Each structure stands twice: as structure tokens, then as C-alpha cells.
N, C-alpha and C positions, 0 to 999 in steps of 0.2 A: 414443506420442503421449500428451500430457496436454491434455484439453480443459479450459478455464479460463474461468470467468465472473469478470470482474475489477469490483471496487468501488473507484473512484478519485476524487479530487478535482481530478487534473490540474494540480496545482502542479509545480514543477520536478522533484522527485524522483519524484512519481507518473508524471509524463510520461515520464521516463527509464525507469521500470518498464514502462510500456505500450509505449514504443518497443522495449524489450528483448524483451517477449513477442512482439510482432509480427514480430520479425526471428528469433527462435529457430526452429530447424527441428524441434524436438520439442514445441513449444507451439502449440495451436490455440485462438486466442481466439474464444469463440462469443458473446460478449456484454460490453458495458461498461456498468456503472452508475455514472453520473457526477453527482456531487452536491457540495454545499458542502464547505468544508474551509479550506484556505489561501486559497481564492478563493470567489467566489459560486457557486451552482449554475449560473447562466446562463453565466458565464465558463468553468466547468469543462466544461460541455457543448460550448461553442465549441472549446476547446482540444482535447477528445477528438475531435470531428469533424474538426478540422484535421489531428491526427496521423493518423487512419484515412484521410484523403484523401490525404496525403503517401505513405502506405504503399500506396495503391491498394486499401484494404480497406473500401470503403464498404458491402460487403455485411454487415459485422459490426453487429448492432443495438445502437443506443445507448439506454439506458433512463434516463429523467429520475429523478434521486435527489432527496434531500431538501434543503430550504432552510435548515434549522437543526436543532438537537438535539431529542431527544424531550422535554426539560424545557420547551420552548417560549421559552427564553432566546434573545436576539439573538446570532447567530453572530458571533465575531471573526475577522477575516481578517488576513493577514500579508503586505501587499504589500512591506514592507521586505525580506523573504526571498525572495519568488517573484515580485515584480514586479506592476505593477498588473493585468496580464492573466494571471499565473501562469506565463509562460514567460520570466521575467526581462525582458529588453528588447524581446522579440519581441511584435509585435502581429499576431495572426492576421487574415488577411483576412475582412471581414464577409461576403463572398459566395465560396463555392467549390463551388457545385452544391447541388442539393436535398438536405436531410437529413431523414429520418424519425425522429422520437422516440417512443419507446414508453413506456408506463406501467409500473408495478410488476408488473402481471400477467404481463408478459413473462418476468420471473425465473422465476416457477413453470412457465411454457411451456418454458423453457430446460432447467430441472431434470428436467422430464418427458421432454425429447427426449433426455437423456443419463443414463438410469438406471444408477447405479453406475459411471458413467464421466465423472465431472465433480468438478473442484476449484474451491472458492471462494477467490479471491485478495482479500483485504479490507486495502488499504494506506492508506485514508483514515480518516476518522471512522467509527465502527462504526454510525451510525444506519441507514444503508440496509441493511447485513447483518442488523441486528435486526428491521427492519420486517416481514419474511416471518413470523418467529416470532410477532409480535404480531397480525398480521392474519390469518394462515392457521393458526396454531397450532404447537405444539411439533414436530409431524412435518414442518414445511415443507421441511426439508432432509434428509428422512430417507434419500433415495437419493444424497445427496452423499457422495463418498469421504472428503474431508478439507477443512479450513479452513487456509489459510496467511495468519496475520494479522501485520501490524506494529503493535506497541502495547506499551506497558508498560515498565517499568524495574525490574530486580531487582538489589540489592546496589550499585547505581549512582545517582547524583542524576537527577532528572527534568530535563526541558528547558522545562517551563512553570512549574512550582513545584519546590521542593526535592525532592519526591518523585514528581511524576506527569509522565508523557509526554504530548505533545499529543494524539494520537488518543483516548487513554482520557480524559484531562482535559476535553476539548471535549464529550464526551457520555458521562459515566460510566454513565448509566442504560442506554444502548445496549451499551456495552462489558460491563456486568455481564450483561446478556441473553444476549449472544453467548457469553460464557465459561461461563455457567450451562447453557445449553441446546444449545450447539453440541457436536458429538462428532468426536474425531479432530481436535483443533485443534493446529496447529504454530504456536507463538507466537514472534515475533522482536522481542524488546525491545531497549531501547537498550544494553543491556550488550554485545550483539553488533553491532547496526546502527551504533553510534558508531565501530566500527572498519572499516566498510564503506566505506573511503576510496579514492576514485579520483584518483590523482596528476594535477596539471594537465598533466605531460608526455605521460600516456596520452591527455587529451583533445586536446592539441595534435597528437599523431600521428594520431588519428582524424580531426581536422578537415582534415588534409592528404592522407590516404591512404584514408579509408573510402570505399566504394562504396555506402553506406547512402542511402536517400531521405531520411533525416533529417540528412544531413551539414551542411547550412547552418545548423542551429539548435543542433548539439551545443555547440559552444564558447561562443557568446554566453550560452545558457541556463545552462550550468555556470558560466562566469565570474561571472555576476551572482550566482548562488547562493553561490559561494565568497567573494566579497566581502562578502556578508551575514554568513557565518559568521565571517569575520575580525573583524568589529566585535563579535560576540557571544562569540567564544572566542579571546581574545587569543593569538597565537602559533600558531594553527592554520595549516597550509600546504597543506591539501587539504580537500575537501568530502565528507562522507559521504553515500552515496546509499542511505538507509535502506530505501527501498521496492524499489530493485533487488536488494538482497540477499534480500528475502523471496521474490520469484519465482525468483531464481537458486537459492535452496535447493531449490525444487521440482524444477528442471531437472537439479540436480546433487545427488543424495542424499547424497554423502559430504561436502558443503560445510560442513554445520553439525551439531554434536553436540548432542544434546537430553537433558534430564532430566524424566522424568514426575513432574509434580506437579499437584495441583489449584490452580487459579488462581481468585481472587475479585477483585472490584473495589470499592474504596470509592466509594460513590455521593454522599456529601454531606459537609459540614463541611470542616474544615481539610485534611484528608487526601483530599479529593475527587480521583478518578482514579488513586489509588495502586493498583498492582497488589500483590497479596500472595499468596505461597506459602510452604510450610513447608520450609526448607532444613536442617532438623535431620538428624543422620545417621540417626535413627530417626523419621521423621515420623509423625504420627497416621495410622492407616490410613484409606483411602478407597476407596469402590467403584471398581473398575478402570475402569468406563465413564465416571467423572467426571475422570480424570486427563487433564491436558493436556501437551503436549510443549514445554518451554521451552528455546528456544535458549541455550546457555551457552558454546559455543566455536565459532569459525569459522575456516576457512582463508582468510586474506585474499589471499596470493599467488595461490591457485587462483580466488578471486572476481575478481581484477584481470584475470588472464589469460583467463578465460571471458567477462567483459564486453568486453574488447578483441576477442576473436574474434567474438563476436555483433554488435558494432556495426561491424566490418568488413564484415559483410553479404556 
């Protein structure tokens, strides 16, 4: 059983990742940090609470994340991709029971409750993952087993700029902090997550046959997301669920092949948000504890099969 503390922004792909985690028999979600990203912090927390409500998991604590990046810049949102409320055309009800929201101290409380038995899943902007390092010091995550992060792009184009992926670009200062101070980081960049495509036929099958509590929202959320992708990526026939791959890689250790390299992030200038690693056959030697695990290959048929099994619930 994997105990996971998830950091999300609850746009479409983050929401699918949270739904996946809530339904997977080997994943125990012990908390959700919900902040800005593709939507506002307030919309993110509403969507998170709604998904936990549908799953009957109101016992899972929701922690209020950040409203914007560490730089103090005004966050940019992407309603054209994720919808005004972050779940495509779906508007979560404004009232669905009492919801308790915790502050950032809850993160440390959860870490202390699961010493050496906790995985951090960071699939949104890295602001909230970085904050404990800044507030509590470099040992904030000392007893955490690993970080599973969605971010970066290696040897492929970015999706916000020519070189930068959205999570790292939107708060490169935070991404730099996480990659420098975190240990045992498994990074899932665009070079593999762009391939994590779930076919529309699979979604249609789930919409008809799933026993999941999320069945009513699977197809409309996915279809909205796919239509947005079709406008940005001409010829694409299916939408990649970047964040689902990240947590699926945890639950399925043979799904992704990793390469150990030290990763750093450009924080400023024209290359802002660019993820950098040394891919030469003989890279410069680095201390072993500073090496990160970069996802380089992924078994897509296995990913689709596992996704379908989990969402059949």
C-alpha cells in the first residue's frame, strides 16, 4: 500500500489523477494540497472537495495551497483547456456538505504521521511542494520516501514556450527549490507524458460500463480537454493525461524506465522554466544523493490497460 500526499490544481488532468488515486486499491490518499494552476486556488479547492465527496472520502483532509507563484507574479489560468471551473463543462455544486480546509501546517503533521512511509505526488505547479522547504527548512521532507513529480521537458519541445513545460514555467523558482532540495525524485516530463494518451474509445467504454462513482463526469471532462488539444495540436486524435501517468508510475513500478541525472531549472530570462540535465554518454560526475530519476520510456499499452481497470472500479 502506498500512502500518498497529493499536490494538485484540480484542472482536468489533475482531477483524473486524483480520481485514479482514490480508486486504486494499492493507493491510500492521506491528504490533498489544492492550489492555483490551470484554475484559481478557490476553484481548485472546490473541485477537490467535489471529487472527494463523489468518492465518499470526505475524511481525507484538504489543505489550502497557494494563490500564485513564489515570484509574486499574477498567475495565468487556462480556461480554454480546462474549462471555467477546471472540469471542462462541469460546474460542481456550490454546496455539498461541510468542508474543513486546513493550512500548510497540516502538511508537516501528515509527514510526521507517516515516517518513512509517505510518497509526495506533485502534479501541479511546484509552489506548494516548495513551501515547506522555505518555511520549515531543508529537512521538512526528511522522512518522505520519494517525490513523484510531473514537470519538465527533455529532448522535446515545451508546451508553454519552445523549451519549457507549464508546471516548471509557471513557478520556476519553486521548481528549482524542489529539484535542488528534494531527494529521491522521480520526474515525469513531457517526453513521456505526451505519450500518455487515453483513446476516446476507452473513455466511451468507461462512460457506458464503469461502476465508478466518477462515471458521470469522465466523458464530458475528457471530451472538453480533447477538443482543446485538437485546437492546439493539429491532427491529434486523443488527449494525453500527463498527471495520471505520474501516479500510475508509482502504482506500476515497471511502467516507466528512468535515467539517473541531476536536474536543474532555469529560473529567469528567455529560458525560464527550462529543465536541464546532462545526457552525454559520460556526464560530469555528481554526488549520488543529488541525482534525480528522469522518466525516459513508458509502456503505453500497459498504461491504458491499467487506467481502464482502475476506472472500471
